[in-house]
C-alpha positions in Angstrom: 17.7 0.0 -9.6 15.1 -2.7 -10.2 11.4 -2.6 -10.6 10.6 -4.4 -7.3 12.6 -1.7 -5.4 10.8 1.1 -7.3 7.4 -0.5 -6.6 8.1 -0.8 -2.9 9.2 2.9 -2.8 6.1 4.0 -4.5 3.9 1.8 -2.3 5.0 3.9 0.7 3.0 6.8 -0.8 0.2 4.8 -2.6 -0.7 1.3 -1.5 -2.1 0.5 -5.0 1.5 -0.2 -6.0 1.5 -3.3 -3.8 -1.0 -4.8 -6.3 1.3 -4.5 -9.3 2.9 -7.7 -10.4 6.1 -6.7 -12.3 6.0 -10.0 -14.2 2.9 -8.7 -16.0 4.7 -5.6 -17.3 5.5 -5.7 -21.0 8.2 -4.2 -23.1 5.7 -2.0 -24.8 5.9 0.8 -22.2 9.7 1.0 -22.6 9.7 0.6 -26.4 7.1 3.3 -27.0 8.8 5.8 -24.7 11.7 6.1 -27.0 10.3 7.4 -30.3 13.5 7.3 -32.2 13.2 3.5 -32.4 9.8 3.9 -34.3 8.2 0.9 -32.5 5.1 -0.3 -34.3 3.0 -2.6 -32.0 1.3 -5.5 -33.6 -2.4 -6.1 -33.4 -2.2 -9.0 -30.9 
């Protein structure tokens, strides 16, 4: 699955998902979700 497909599926229930640009998503959400990797974000 890809993010564009998931956004379109979610938009069927909540039109706010149409306003999300997947190019603006960062790796932070993925990295922090898996705590075993001990991701430490920088201050930027």
